[in-house]
SEMIPA-745802 format. One record per residue (C-alpha): x, y, z. Coordinates in Angstrom, 3 decimals. Example, Ala and Ser with C-alpha at 12.3 -4.5 7.8 and 13.67 -1.06 7.14 Angstrom:
<recs>
px->12.300&py->-4.500&pz->7.800;
px->13.670&py->-1.060&pz->7.140;
</recs>
This chain:
<recs>
px->-13.767&py->-55.640&pz->-167.728;
px->-15.260&py->-58.412&pz->-170.464;
px->-17.416&py->-57.279&pz->-172.590;
px->-20.114&py->-59.329&pz->-171.234;
px->-19.678&py->-57.086&pz->-167.674;
px->-19.716&py->-54.047&pz->-169.651;
px->-23.358&py->-55.202&pz->-170.732;
px->-24.574&py->-55.786&pz->-167.768;
px->-23.014&py->-52.616&pz->-166.155;
px->-24.540&py->-50.839&pz->-168.925;
px->-27.938&py->-52.408&pz->-167.997;
px->-27.853&py->-52.221&pz->-164.270;
px->-26.249&py->-48.848&pz->-163.421;
px->-27.027&py->-46.444&pz->-166.565;
px->-30.026&py->-47.681&pz->-168.217;
px->-32.105&py->-48.343&pz->-165.514;
px->-32.031&py->-45.076&pz->-164.192;
px->-33.212&py->-43.777&pz->-167.198;
px->-36.887&py->-44.145&pz->-167.482;
px->-39.393&py->-43.984&pz->-170.951;
px->-39.485&py->-40.683&pz->-171.110;
px->-36.254&py->-39.981&pz->-170.767;
px->-35.252&py->-42.578&pz->-173.608;
px->-38.001&py->-40.884&pz->-176.021;
px->-36.650&py->-37.345&pz->-175.201;
px->-33.517&py->-38.670&pz->-176.661;
px->-35.577&py->-40.519&pz->-179.668;
px->-36.763&py->-37.101&pz->-180.035;
px->-33.812&py->-35.179&pz->-180.063;
px->-31.967&py->-37.654&pz->-182.366;
px->-34.947&py->-37.785&pz->-185.208;
px->-35.072&py->-33.636&pz->-184.950;
px->-31.098&py->-33.423&pz->-185.398;
px->-31.481&py->-35.672&pz->-188.519;
px->-34.132&py->-34.151&pz->-190.391;
px->-32.780&py->-30.555&pz->-190.002;
px->-29.447&py->-31.716&pz->-191.225;
px->-30.781&py->-33.650&pz->-193.964;
px->-33.280&py->-30.225&pz->-194.330;
px->-30.391&py->-28.021&pz->-194.646;
px->-28.205&py->-30.272&pz->-196.674;
px->-31.010&py->-30.996&pz->-199.185;
px->-31.437&py->-27.590&pz->-199.875;
px->-28.009&py->-26.330&pz->-200.499;
px->-27.219&py->-29.049&pz->-202.185;
px->-30.044&py->-28.619&pz->-204.858;
px->-30.691&py->-24.794&pz->-205.022;
px->-27.373&py->-23.242&pz->-203.293;
px->-26.545&py->-21.250&pz->-200.038;
px->-28.458&py->-18.615&pz->-201.105;
px->-32.348&py->-20.035&pz->-200.994;
px->-30.835&py->-22.121&pz->-197.366;
px->-30.443&py->-17.979&pz->-196.028;
px->-33.996&py->-17.489&pz->-197.753;
px->-35.685&py->-20.510&pz->-195.873;
px->-33.234&py->-19.096&pz->-192.676;
px->-35.074&py->-15.562&pz->-193.053;
px->-38.624&py->-17.449&pz->-193.430;
px->-37.957&py->-19.193&pz->-190.354;
px->-36.754&py->-16.316&pz->-188.264;
px->-39.336&py->-14.065&pz->-189.501;
px->-42.209&py->-16.336&pz->-188.986;
px->-40.592&py->-17.063&pz->-185.634;
px->-43.343&py->-14.394&pz->-183.678;
px->-45.690&py->-16.573&pz->-185.195;
px->-44.851&py->-19.095&pz->-182.464;
px->-46.144&py->-16.375&pz->-179.612;
px->-49.794&py->-16.706&pz->-181.268;
px->-50.619&py->-19.462&pz->-177.959;
px->-50.184&py->-16.665&pz->-176.079;
px->-48.599&py->-19.157&pz->-173.256;
px->-51.985&py->-20.655&pz->-171.980;
px->-50.860&py->-24.226&pz->-172.775;
px->-47.685&py->-23.771&pz->-170.521;
px->-50.404&py->-23.347&pz->-168.070;
px->-51.247&py->-27.106&pz->-168.458;
px->-47.846&py->-28.323&pz->-167.196;
px->-47.550&py->-25.869&pz->-164.492;
px->-51.445&py->-27.221&pz->-163.033;
px->-52.008&py->-30.368&pz->-164.347;
px->-50.252&py->-32.580&pz->-161.870;
px->-51.330&py->-30.564&pz->-158.778;
px->-55.002&py->-31.530&pz->-160.023;
px->-54.070&py->-34.868&pz->-160.709;
px->-52.747&py->-35.074&pz->-157.444;
px->-55.990&py->-34.438&pz->-155.470;
px->-57.809&py->-35.803&pz->-158.188;
px->-59.953&py->-32.971&pz->-159.796;
px->-60.696&py->-34.200&pz->-163.127;
px->-63.602&py->-32.199&pz->-163.822;
px->-61.333&py->-29.215&pz->-163.600;
px->-58.447&py->-30.917&pz->-166.185;
px->-61.574&py->-31.197&pz->-168.379;
px->-62.472&py->-27.446&pz->-168.172;
px->-58.493&py->-26.415&pz->-168.431;
px->-58.268&py->-28.214&pz->-171.022;
px->-61.281&py->-27.327&pz->-173.054;
px->-60.276&py->-23.245&pz->-172.200;
px->-56.827&py->-24.180&pz->-173.126;
px->-57.564&py->-25.280&pz->-176.276;
px->-61.148&py->-22.626&pz->-176.680;
px->-57.905&py->-19.800&pz->-176.888;
px->-55.371&py->-21.361&pz->-178.752;
px->-58.289&py->-22.030&pz->-181.549;
px->-60.168&py->-18.200&pz->-181.267;
px->-57.098&py->-16.051&pz->-180.748;
px->-53.896&py->-17.344&pz->-182.308;
px->-56.004&py->-17.096&pz->-185.926;
px->-56.865&py->-13.760&pz->-186.088;
px->-52.956&py->-13.268&pz->-184.792;
px->-51.671&py->-14.736&pz->-187.491;
px->-53.601&py->-12.922&pz->-190.273;
px->-52.347&py->-9.735&pz->-188.633;
px->-49.077&py->-10.902&pz->-188.380;
px->-48.845&py->-11.347&pz->-192.099;
px->-48.697&py->-8.058&pz->-193.468;
px->-45.703&py->-7.213&pz->-190.836;
px->-43.648&py->-9.965&pz->-192.076;
px->-44.027&py->-9.092&pz->-195.724;
px->-42.731&py->-5.236&pz->-194.502;
px->-39.687&py->-7.274&pz->-192.803;
px->-38.789&py->-8.940&pz->-196.068;
px->-39.193&py->-6.655&pz->-198.637;
px->-36.506&py->-3.762&pz->-197.336;
px->-33.914&py->-7.249&pz->-197.644;
px->-34.983&py->-9.297&pz->-200.815;
px->-35.374&py->-8.909&pz->-204.607;
px->-38.495&py->-9.134&pz->-206.284;
px->-37.804&py->-12.968&pz->-207.603;
px->-36.056&py->-14.119&pz->-203.741;
px->-39.651&py->-12.114&pz->-202.324;
px->-42.434&py->-13.918&pz->-204.306;
px->-40.647&py->-17.515&pz->-203.275;
px->-40.642&py->-15.799&pz->-199.336;
px->-44.396&py->-14.770&pz->-199.884;
px->-44.995&py->-18.503&pz->-201.454;
px->-43.210&py->-20.118&pz->-198.242;
px->-45.082&py->-18.037&pz->-195.496;
px->-48.605&py->-18.717&pz->-197.287;
px->-47.908&py->-22.355&pz->-196.322;
px->-46.097&py->-21.830&pz->-192.734;
px->-48.892&py->-19.731&pz->-190.954;
px->-51.021&py->-22.327&pz->-190.862;
px->-48.709&py->-24.585&pz->-190.316;
px->-47.864&py->-22.047&pz->-187.145;
px->-51.412&py->-21.962&pz->-186.512;
px->-52.115&py->-26.028&pz->-186.314;
px->-49.364&py->-25.805&pz->-183.984;
px->-50.582&py->-23.621&pz->-181.631;
px->-53.767&py->-26.316&pz->-181.275;
px->-51.561&py->-29.611&pz->-181.097;
px->-49.421&py->-27.411&pz->-178.300;
px->-52.596&py->-27.958&pz->-176.074;
px->-52.560&py->-31.578&pz->-176.411;
px->-48.903&py->-32.148&pz->-176.458;
px->-48.660&py->-29.907&pz->-173.297;
px->-51.524&py->-32.166&pz->-172.137;
px->-48.915&py->-35.295&pz->-172.206;
px->-46.405&py->-33.642&pz->-170.668;
px->-48.737&py->-32.639&pz->-167.387;
px->-49.569&py->-36.330&pz->-167.273;
px->-45.751&py->-37.102&pz->-167.163;
px->-46.348&py->-39.241&pz->-170.716;
px->-43.440&py->-37.456&pz->-172.721;
px->-42.971&py->-40.160&pz->-174.414;
px->-46.488&py->-39.567&pz->-176.250;
px->-45.568&py->-36.384&pz->-177.242;
px->-41.982&py->-37.173&pz->-178.743;
px->-43.629&py->-40.603&pz->-180.595;
px->-45.938&py->-38.269&pz->-182.556;
px->-43.343&py->-35.442&pz->-183.141;
px->-40.583&py->-38.218&pz->-184.655;
px->-43.501&py->-39.435&pz->-186.698;
px->-43.725&py->-35.741&pz->-188.026;
px->-40.415&py->-35.060&pz->-188.684;
px->-40.819&py->-38.734&pz->-190.815;
px->-44.041&py->-37.167&pz->-192.953;
px->-42.066&py->-34.301&pz->-193.299;
px->-38.915&py->-35.373&pz->-194.213;
px->-41.198&py->-37.873&pz->-197.202;
px->-43.069&py->-34.906&pz->-198.262;
px->-40.100&py->-32.268&pz->-199.449;
px->-38.171&py->-35.059&pz->-200.493;
px->-41.885&py->-36.108&pz->-203.032;
px->-42.460&py->-32.391&pz->-203.485;
px->-38.967&py->-30.744&pz->-204.357;
px->-38.993&py->-31.955&pz->-207.899;
px->-42.059&py->-29.860&pz->-208.692;
px->-42.197&py->-26.895&pz->-206.210;
px->-38.308&py->-25.851&pz->-205.394;
px->-37.943&py->-24.673&pz->-201.989;
px->-41.927&py->-23.960&pz->-201.505;
px->-42.179&py->-27.629&pz->-200.901;
px->-40.599&py->-27.070&pz->-197.156;
px->-43.439&py->-24.504&pz->-196.290;
px->-45.811&py->-27.476&pz->-197.956;
px->-44.212&py->-30.063&pz->-196.060;
px->-44.053&py->-28.453&pz->-192.480;
px->-48.088&py->-28.223&pz->-193.322;
px->-48.829&py->-31.665&pz->-193.524;
px->-46.561&py->-32.579&pz->-190.902;
px->-48.476&py->-30.188&pz->-189.087;
px->-51.920&py->-31.402&pz->-189.693;
px->-50.520&py->-35.235&pz->-189.188;
px->-48.787&py->-34.230&pz->-185.411;
px->-53.181&py->-32.933&pz->-184.901;
px->-54.632&py->-35.404&pz->-185.714;
px->-52.527&py->-38.225&pz->-184.285;
px->-52.568&py->-36.514&pz->-180.730;
px->-56.149&py->-36.705&pz->-181.121;
px->-56.414&py->-40.301&pz->-181.549;
px->-53.741&py->-40.935&pz->-179.081;
px->-55.626&py->-38.529&pz->-176.263;
px->-59.014&py->-40.301&pz->-176.995;
px->-57.487&py->-43.890&pz->-176.878;
px->-55.555&py->-43.200&pz->-173.446;
px->-58.571&py->-41.208&pz->-172.318;
px->-56.405&py->-38.683&pz->-171.019;
px->-59.569&py->-36.389&pz->-170.958;
px->-63.340&py->-37.511&pz->-171.659;
px->-63.401&py->-35.236&pz->-174.930;
px->-60.876&py->-35.392&pz->-177.462;
px->-61.032&py->-32.642&pz->-178.817;
px->-62.818&py->-30.673&pz->-176.232;
px->-63.969&py->-26.628&pz->-176.657;
px->-65.605&py->-24.645&pz->-173.473;
px->-64.598&py->-21.331&pz->-172.105;
px->-64.156&py->-21.789&pz->-167.636;
px->-63.571&py->-18.259&pz->-166.596;
px->-61.821&py->-19.282&pz->-163.555;
px->-59.492&py->-21.846&pz->-165.550;
px->-58.746&py->-19.094&pz->-168.090;
px->-57.970&py->-16.841&pz->-164.891;
px->-55.413&py->-19.324&pz->-163.750;
px->-53.285&py->-20.274&pz->-167.232;
px->-53.578&py->-16.795&pz->-168.495;
px->-52.150&py->-15.494&pz->-165.283;
px->-49.419&py->-17.974&pz->-165.760;
px->-49.208&py->-17.328&pz->-169.450;
px->-49.281&py->-13.851&pz->-169.356;
px->-45.597&py->-13.861&pz->-168.385;
px->-44.489&py->-17.026&pz->-170.770;
px->-46.162&py->-15.107&pz->-173.268;
px->-44.086&py->-11.876&pz->-172.508;
px->-40.913&py->-13.958&pz->-172.058;
px->-42.149&py->-15.963&pz->-175.814;
px->-42.055&py->-12.737&pz->-177.408;
px->-38.768&py->-11.676&pz->-176.603;
px->-37.404&py->-15.217&pz->-177.407;
px->-38.760&py->-14.888&pz->-180.669;
px->-37.216&py->-11.288&pz->-181.380;
px->-33.993&py->-12.070&pz->-180.835;
px->-33.221&py->-14.369&pz->-183.987;
px->-35.139&py->-11.941&pz->-186.419;
px->-32.678&py->-9.007&pz->-184.956;
px->-29.661&py->-11.148&pz->-185.181;
px->-30.278&py->-12.459&pz->-189.136;
px->-31.430&py->-8.984&pz->-189.876;
px->-28.185&py->-7.119&pz->-188.866;
px->-26.280&py->-10.448&pz->-190.468;
px->-28.172&py->-9.605&pz->-193.626;
px->-27.924&py->-6.403&pz->-194.002;
px->-23.910&py->-6.379&pz->-192.841;
px->-22.984&py->-10.096&pz->-194.584;
px->-25.672&py->-10.882&pz->-197.069;
px->-28.203&py->-13.848&pz->-197.324;
px->-24.739&py->-16.145&pz->-197.339;
px->-23.640&py->-15.319&pz->-194.036;
px->-27.407&py->-15.550&pz->-192.480;
px->-27.062&py->-19.485&pz->-194.202;
px->-23.193&py->-19.537&pz->-192.081;
px->-25.260&py->-18.511&pz->-189.199;
px->-27.945&py->-20.756&pz->-189.617;
px->-25.853&py->-23.978&pz->-189.873;
px->-23.757&py->-23.326&pz->-186.426;
px->-26.246&py->-22.129&pz->-184.340;
px->-28.320&py->-25.076&pz->-185.692;
px->-25.706&py->-27.455&pz->-184.676;
px->-24.584&py->-25.730&pz->-181.285;
px->-28.606&py->-25.544&pz->-180.126;
px->-28.961&py->-29.593&pz->-180.512;
px->-27.486&py->-29.766&pz->-177.359;
px->-29.135&py->-26.802&pz->-175.731;
px->-32.211&py->-28.093&pz->-177.028;
px->-31.935&py->-32.167&pz->-175.850;
px->-30.885&py->-30.653&pz->-171.447;
px->-33.542&py->-28.607&pz->-171.884;
px->-36.356&py->-31.573&pz->-172.596;
px->-34.504&py->-33.389&pz->-170.192;
px->-34.188&py->-31.251&pz->-167.391;
px->-38.185&py->-30.264&pz->-167.709;
px->-38.681&py->-31.974&pz->-164.026;
px->-36.509&py->-29.570&pz->-162.388;
px->-39.834&py->-27.066&pz->-162.207;
px->-41.628&py->-29.459&pz->-160.131;
px->-38.398&py->-31.023&pz->-158.303;
px->-37.566&py->-27.456&pz->-157.297;
px->-41.170&py->-26.766&pz->-155.716;
px->-41.094&py->-30.047&pz->-153.817;
px->-37.290&py->-29.044&pz->-152.618;
px->-38.165&py->-25.603&pz->-151.534;
px->-41.270&py->-27.323&pz->-149.325;
px->-38.852&py->-29.171&pz->-147.851;
px->-36.183&py->-26.612&pz->-147.068;
px->-33.675&py->-28.870&pz->-150.127;
px->-33.610&py->-26.220&pz->-152.209;
px->-29.260&py->-25.511&pz->-151.872;
px->-28.796&py->-29.525&pz->-151.697;
px->-31.001&py->-30.560&pz->-154.910;
px->-30.219&py->-27.177&pz->-157.119;
px->-25.740&py->-28.195&pz->-156.074;
px->-26.728&py->-31.846&pz->-157.201;
px->-28.566&py->-31.302&pz->-160.126;
px->-25.997&py->-28.058&pz->-161.699;
px->-23.308&py->-29.681&pz->-160.788;
px->-24.553&py->-33.104&pz->-163.007;
px->-26.029&py->-30.846&pz->-165.877;
px->-22.433&py->-28.753&pz->-165.871;
px->-20.511&py->-31.733&pz->-166.757;
px->-23.178&py->-32.974&pz->-169.414;
px->-22.983&py->-29.836&pz->-171.029;
px->-19.400&py->-29.546&pz->-171.778;
px->-19.115&py->-33.388&pz->-172.341;
px->-21.974&py->-32.938&pz->-175.005;
px->-20.218&py->-29.792&pz->-176.366;
px->-16.993&py->-31.729&pz->-176.572;
px->-18.486&py->-34.701&pz->-178.698;
px->-20.176&py->-31.674&pz->-180.682;
px->-17.141&py->-30.229&pz->-181.900;
px->-16.085&py->-34.160&pz->-182.786;
px->-19.165&py->-34.629&pz->-185.329;
px->-19.546&py->-30.950&pz->-186.300;
px->-16.941&py->-31.036&pz->-188.970;
px->-18.706&py->-33.945&pz->-190.483;
px->-22.117&py->-32.631&pz->-190.100;
px->-20.814&py->-29.349&pz->-192.259;
px->-19.099&py->-31.614&pz->-194.908;
px->-22.781&py->-33.497&pz->-195.126;
px->-24.341&py->-30.150&pz->-196.041;
px->-22.098&py->-28.330&pz->-197.974;
px->-20.202&py->-31.010&pz->-199.156;
px->-16.865&py->-29.807&pz->-198.821;
px->-14.976&py->-28.857&pz->-195.658;
px->-15.151&py->-25.201&pz->-195.131;
px->-12.277&py->-24.039&pz->-192.099;
px->-14.021&py->-20.407&pz->-191.248;
px->-17.378&py->-22.372&pz->-190.469;
px->-15.525&py->-24.152&pz->-187.812;
px->-14.526&py->-20.888&pz->-185.876;
px->-17.756&py->-19.276&pz->-186.123;
px->-19.235&py->-22.549&pz->-184.652;
px->-16.859&py->-22.074&pz->-182.016;
px->-17.800&py->-18.775&pz->-181.224;
px->-21.621&py->-19.152&pz->-181.101;
px->-21.031&py->-22.437&pz->-179.245;
px->-19.586&py->-20.398&pz->-176.376;
px->-23.110&py->-18.356&pz->-175.660;
px->-24.899&py->-21.548&pz->-176.368;
px->-23.118&py->-24.187&pz->-173.700;
px->-23.533&py->-20.961&pz->-171.141;
px->-26.954&py->-21.157&pz->-171.809;
px->-27.104&py->-24.797&pz->-171.539;
px->-25.486&py->-24.913&pz->-168.238;
px->-27.537&py->-22.423&pz->-166.823;
px->-30.569&py->-24.457&pz->-167.804;
px->-31.159&py->-25.497&pz->-164.090;
px->-31.147&py->-21.855&pz->-163.264;
px->-33.401&py->-21.081&pz->-165.788;
px->-35.915&py->-23.572&pz->-164.480;
px->-34.773&py->-23.272&pz->-161.110;
px->-36.815&py->-19.600&pz->-161.602;
px->-39.770&py->-21.312&pz->-162.769;
px->-39.987&py->-23.362&pz->-159.696;
px->-38.985&py->-20.498&pz->-157.280;
px->-41.950&py->-18.034&pz->-159.306;
px->-39.206&py->-15.722&pz->-160.834;
px->-40.711&py->-16.112&pz->-163.762;
px->-40.308&py->-11.488&pz->-164.198;
px->-36.489&py->-12.483&pz->-163.694;
px->-36.660&py->-14.840&pz->-166.717;
px->-38.345&py->-11.605&pz->-168.727;
px->-35.347&py->-9.378&pz->-167.972;
px->-32.967&py->-12.323&pz->-169.482;
px->-34.606&py->-12.183&pz->-172.795;
px->-35.021&py->-8.373&pz->-172.725;
px->-31.494&py->-8.341&pz->-172.148;
px->-30.659&py->-10.618&pz->-174.995;
px->-32.245&py->-8.716&pz->-177.457;
px->-31.794&py->-4.999&pz->-176.280;
px->-27.953&py->-6.242&pz->-176.153;
px->-27.930&py->-7.318&pz->-179.463;
px->-29.213&py->-4.450&pz->-181.212;
px->-27.287&py->-1.905&pz->-179.177;
px->-23.976&py->-3.825&pz->-180.467;
px->-24.727&py->-4.110&pz->-183.984;
px->-26.050&py->-0.475&pz->-184.606;
px->-22.251&py->0.518&pz->-182.132;
px->-20.774&py->-1.770&pz->-184.969;
px->-21.809&py->0.683&pz->-187.624;
px->-19.400&py->3.713&pz->-186.662;
px->-16.238&py->0.873&pz->-186.818;
px->-15.161&py->-1.126&pz->-190.015;
px->-14.704&py->-4.211&pz->-188.592;
px->-14.351&py->-7.744&pz->-190.001;
px->-17.583&py->-9.870&pz->-190.748;
px->-16.273&py->-12.404&pz->-187.974;
px->-17.021&py->-9.474&pz->-185.583;
px->-20.445&py->-9.864&pz->-185.991;
px->-20.933&py->-13.024&pz->-185.343;
px->-19.654&py->-12.611&pz->-181.398;
px->-22.395&py->-10.451&pz->-180.974;
px->-25.557&py->-13.788&pz->-179.891;
px->-22.684&py->-15.377&pz->-177.717;
px->-22.153&py->-12.019&pz->-175.829;
px->-25.754&py->-11.689&pz->-175.384;
px->-26.271&py->-14.778&pz->-174.690;
px->-23.011&py->-15.139&pz->-172.085;
px->-24.382&py->-11.819&pz->-170.223;
px->-28.189&py->-13.196&pz->-169.671;
px->-26.525&py->-16.928&pz->-168.176;
px->-24.482&py->-14.447&pz->-165.776;
px->-27.894&py->-12.855&pz->-164.656;
px->-29.739&py->-16.137&pz->-164.447;
px->-26.857&py->-17.111&pz->-161.682;
px->-27.299&py->-13.342&pz->-160.196;
px->-31.180&py->-14.027&pz->-159.461;
px->-30.338&py->-17.455&pz->-157.237;
px->-27.066&py->-15.664&pz->-155.942;
px->-28.884&py->-16.526&pz->-152.480;
px->-28.307&py->-20.264&pz->-153.485;
px->-24.943&py->-21.986&pz->-152.912;
px->-23.445&py->-22.559&pz->-156.255;
px->-25.313&py->-21.151&pz->-158.206;
px->-21.962&py->-18.606&pz->-159.921;
px->-19.520&py->-22.487&pz->-159.564;
px->-20.257&py->-23.126&pz->-163.641;
px->-18.180&py->-19.941&pz->-164.116;
px->-15.370&py->-20.921&pz->-161.816;
px->-14.851&py->-24.770&pz->-162.384;
px->-12.214&py->-26.272&pz->-164.181;
px->-14.001&py->-28.287&pz->-166.619;
px->-15.522&py->-25.102&pz->-168.083;
px->-12.234&py->-23.066&pz->-168.302;
px->-11.016&py->-26.827&pz->-170.291;
px->-13.835&py->-25.790&pz->-172.638;
px->-13.291&py->-22.149&pz->-173.411;
px->-8.983&py->-23.421&pz->-174.167;
px->-10.764&py->-25.667&pz->-176.407;
px->-13.014&py->-23.164&pz->-177.854;
px->-9.816&py->-20.696&pz->-178.267;
px->-7.959&py->-23.658&pz->-179.745;
px->-10.496&py->-24.252&pz->-182.708;
px->-11.036&py->-20.442&pz->-182.872;
px->-7.569&py->-19.238&pz->-183.283;
px->-5.392&py->-22.374&pz->-184.842;
px->-5.598&py->-22.238&pz->-188.551;
px->-7.546&py->-25.307&pz->-189.426;
px->-7.176&py->-26.700&pz->-192.900;
px->-8.801&py->-30.073&pz->-193.782;
px->-11.753&py->-31.922&pz->-191.695;
px->-8.787&py->-34.623&pz->-190.682;
px->-7.104&py->-32.358&pz->-189.111;
px->-10.024&py->-30.871&pz->-187.410;
px->-11.926&py->-34.079&pz->-185.920;
px->-7.879&py->-35.140&pz->-184.812;
px->-7.581&py->-32.116&pz->-182.487;
px->-11.272&py->-32.519&pz->-181.220;
px->-10.632&py->-35.811&pz->-180.319;
px->-7.315&py->-35.299&pz->-178.283;
px->-9.445&py->-32.985&pz->-176.413;
px->-12.273&py->-35.419&pz->-175.916;
px->-9.184&py->-37.487&pz->-174.321;
px->-7.800&py->-34.800&pz->-172.269;
px->-11.164&py->-34.745&pz->-170.993;
px->-11.302&py->-37.895&pz->-169.879;
px->-7.814&py->-38.086&pz->-168.001;
px->-7.999&py->-35.094&pz->-166.674;
px->-11.746&py->-35.415&pz->-165.219;
px->-11.923&py->-39.325&pz->-164.964;
px->-12.702&py->-39.408&pz->-161.167;
px->-15.430&py->-36.924&pz->-161.443;
px->-16.982&py->-38.659&pz->-164.489;
px->-16.961&py->-41.868&pz->-162.790;
px->-18.659&py->-40.288&pz->-160.064;
px->-21.614&py->-39.119&pz->-162.032;
px->-21.454&py->-42.455&pz->-163.767;
px->-21.875&py->-44.439&pz->-160.800;
px->-23.723&py->-42.143&pz->-157.979;
px->-25.764&py->-39.194&pz->-159.849;
px->-27.056&py->-40.180&pz->-163.331;
</recs>
């Protein structure tokens, strides 16, 4: 195949099958990944791993603030498509204004109250100097969360109108603003500048979202506040379960970091933050791209085609998940080298362990969104409850034993793996719900992970060489199925 023919293949067979939303979702993923890579590298290079661990603790402690929106914005994604089909534009205005009103007047008091337990959470873990820095950071970070709740109304409005690209443009520009301000503020305010940059990033996103909403005339009033009882009942019914899920989601990370701080210290927390941020990027990308599964599975159910649709998307998602994970293994040594300015083989071991859980979660993203579309939100609450409860039980159980520190990093993977199994069990009546677990491609991934965990790695070059060999082996073994996906299923 000539270069010209290959270019035509890419355009005609691949890129033409990807719409504008998908392009921008991928661009947003790349921008977010690069920005966070720069953030962690910058903090570690300028002030060291202890302060990188402190920043990770701030993010974990304030993550509970993410639930202060009470899940109301998510109702826009669920109900706007129905209202657009029926052309009930007045109801769109009312439901948007009600969500805006709820986010504005309910989240602020919640965040003010939250300030005190967050301080109590950190006071038991940090010395006086670090605790003072922690307080300065959350003084900026909590207002940023409030502004993010306001922005979430616009973000979900764009998603409900199937204009994901508008939301991505705003968020990408926000990360550019964050990175520039971090560099400018850091010489004067140190780590506090990360909190300041987050605050101004949130202001920028809210302002830009307002103007874009007005420009595209998605609603009559760009900043509409109202309270409609019927709309509130609609979004709160869906939002209550989303809210409970959000509580359980944000609890999981602080639990892990709380116990890791006790068991292995802030350096251990920094190590976990680094490897988890690297491994979770693939899940974030596929979660974003798979969002259309929710309305599609509803449509498939209405015509009795759930099994066929589920098999198609789960098969595709399985191979994409494993493929991205293998690529992640190749590039992660370079990412760690950039952040830490040296190659640490122990971090590749930790990354491989943590990654097993996240890949299982990525594979079952289809199951997760299918549960949403099939009105199984209560089961998703149970999934996240399992994450938090199993983590607590395992950490407390290990108190009775003298174990190697690396054992503590296995716990998040165990929790997420069990949650992925439960997600599959919930959809057991659908053909192929457990296919991923016994597939050859998943076993191949486990084998590669095992090699990276137990083989004595000594250098970045050696690690990249091994992972490249696995990439070529993956392409060789599964070439026919990969071709099938490229030509027929993408």
